[in-house]
C-alpha positions as CSV (number, residue, x, y, z in Angstrom):
1,M,0.0,0.0,0.0
2,A,2.9,2.4,0.7
3,L,4.4,1.6,-2.6
4,A,1.1,2.3,-4.3
5,L,0.9,5.7,-2.5
6,W,4.5,6.6,-3.5
7,T,3.9,5.6,-7.1
8,A,0.7,7.6,-7.2
9,R,2.5,10.7,-5.9
10,Q,5.4,10.2,-8.3
11,S,3.0,10.0,-11.3
12,R,2.3,13.7,-10.9
13,V,-1.4,13.3,-11.8
14,P,-3.2,16.4,-10.5
15,V,-5.5,14.2,-8.4
16,V,-2.7,12.9,-6.2
17,C,0.4,14.9,-6.8
18,R,0.0,16.7,-3.5
19,L,0.0,13.6,-1.3
20,P,2.0,14.3,1.8
21,I,5.4,12.5,2.1
22,P,7.3,12.7,5.4
23,G,10.0,15.3,5.4
24,P,13.0,13.0,5.9
25,I,12.0,10.8,3.0
26,E,11.4,13.9,0.8
27,R,14.9,15.3,1.6
28,I,16.6,11.9,0.9
29,D,14.7,11.4,-2.3
30,R,15.7,14.7,-3.9
31,S,18.8,13.1,-5.4
32,G,16.9,10.0,-6.5
33,A,19.1,7.7,-4.4
34,L,16.1,6.3,-2.5
35,R,14.2,5.7,-5.7
36,A,17.2,3.9,-7.2
37,A,17.7,1.8,-4.1
38,L,14.0,0.8,-3.9
39,T,14.0,-0.1,-7.6
40,A,17.0,-2.3,-7.1
41,V,15.5,-4.0,-4.1
42,A,12.2,-4.6,-6.0
43,F,14.1,-6.0,-9.0
44,S,16.3,-8.2,-6.9
45,L,13.3,-9.6,-4.9
46,G,11.5,-10.3,-8.2
47,C,14.5,-12.0,-9.7
48,I,15.4,-14.1,-6.7
49,T,12.2,-16.2,-7.1
50,C,13.6,-17.4,-10.5
51,F,17.3,-17.5,-9.9
52,G,17.2,-18.2,-6.2
53,G,17.2,-21.4,-4.4
54,A,15.9,-23.8,-7.0
55,I,18.0,-23.0,-10.0
56,V,21.2,-21.6,-8.5
57,G,21.2,-24.2,-5.7
58,T,20.7,-27.1,-8.1
59,L,23.4,-25.6,-10.4
60,L,25.9,-25.3,-7.5
61,V,25.2,-28.8,-6.3
62,Y,25.7,-30.1,-9.9
63,V,28.9,-28.0,-10.4
64,G,30.3,-29.3,-7.1
65,S,29.7,-32.9,-8.1
66,V,31.3,-32.6,-11.5
67,G,34.8,-33.0,-10.1
68,S,36.6,-30.5,-12.4
69,A,37.1,-26.8,-11.6
70,E,37.4,-26.0,-15.3
71,I,34.1,-27.6,-16.2
72,G,32.4,-26.1,-13.2
73,A,33.7,-22.6,-14.1
74,A,32.6,-23.1,-17.7
75,I,29.1,-24.1,-16.6
76,M,28.9,-21.1,-14.2
77,L,30.2,-18.8,-17.0
78,T,27.6,-20.1,-19.4
79,F,24.8,-19.6,-16.8
80,S,26.0,-16.1,-16.0
81,A,26.2,-15.2,-19.7
82,G,22.7,-16.6,-20.2
83,I,21.4,-14.2,-17.6
84,A,23.5,-11.2,-18.5
85,I,23.2,-11.1,-22.3
86,P,19.4,-10.6,-22.3
87,F,19.6,-7.8,-19.7
88,L,22.4,-6.1,-21.7
89,A,20.4,-6.5,-24.9
90,A,17.4,-5.0,-23.2
91,A,19.5,-2.1,-21.9
92,L,20.8,-1.4,-25.4
93,A,17.3,-1.6,-26.8
94,V,16.0,0.8,-24.2
95,S,18.8,3.3,-24.8
96,R,17.9,3.3,-28.5
97,A,14.2,3.7,-28.0
98,R,14.3,7.4,-27.1
99,R,11.8,8.6,-29.7
100,L,9.3,5.9,-28.5
101,A,9.9,7.0,-24.9
102,D,9.3,10.6,-25.8
103,G,6.0,9.7,-27.4
104,L,4.9,7.6,-24.4
105,D,6.0,10.3,-22.0
106,R,2.6,12.0,-22.4
107,M,0.9,8.9,-21.0
108,R,3.4,8.3,-18.2
109,P,1.5,10.2,-15.4
110,W,-1.8,8.4,-16.1
111,A,0.0,5.0,-16.5
112,G,1.7,5.6,-13.1
113,F,-1.7,6.5,-11.6
114,V,-3.4,3.4,-13.0
115,A,-0.4,1.2,-11.8
116,S,-0.8,2.7,-8.3
117,V,-4.5,2.0,-8.2
118,V,-3.8,-1.6,-9.3
119,M,-1.1,-2.0,-6.6
120,A,-3.4,-0.5,-4.0
121,A,-6.2,-2.9,-5.0
122,F,-3.9,-5.9,-4.8
123,G,-2.5,-4.7,-1.5
124,L,-6.0,-4.4,-0.1
125,V,-6.9,-7.8,-1.3
126,L,-3.8,-9.3,0.3
127,M,-4.2,-7.4,3.6
128,T,-7.8,-8.5,3.9
129,D,-7.0,-12.1,3.0
130,N,-9.6,-12.0,0.2
131,F,-7.5,-13.4,-2.6
132,H,-10.0,-16.2,-3.1
133,V,-12.6,-13.6,-4.2
134,L,-10.3,-12.4,-6.9
135,S,-9.3,-15.9,-8.0
136,D,-13.0,-17.0,-8.0
137,F,-13.6,-14.2,-10.5
138,I,-10.6,-14.8,-12.7
139,Y,-10.6,-18.6,-12.9
140,P,-13.8,-18.9,-14.9
141,L,-12.5,-16.3,-17.4
142,L,-9.4,-18.5,-17.9
143,H,-11.5,-21.7,-18.0
144,L,-9.8,-23.0,-14.9
145,P,-11.6,-25.1,-12.3
146,T,-12.6,-23.2,-9.1
147,R,-12.1,-24.5,-5.6
């Protein structure tokens, strides 16, 4: 819910651009350091579910059982390259997409506002432990069996 309020305020939509933010956070956030740190934390937490325990743990156990440091290093290098190359390609594509970004900049405030509303709704659903209501609505649309 806090992230939804912060996103709504950052969207600069006239409806919510005057949301109060505590003074210490406002002073820290002037340089964008807090925003960068929160983005990094969110990205890391999102990626850890994929690259966390299951994949990396299994890979480390396998590399440890191979019995050769060279083969283990090659396997880990291949895995690292497989993760890094798509991120580097995405960064290159984003850096070249300036014209598209300028065109989308007009929609940015409202997209941020809509994203904050969706985050607040999901936060409310999770805090009230009513996720079953949402899934009971979505499952028939996806032709999945309900409880």
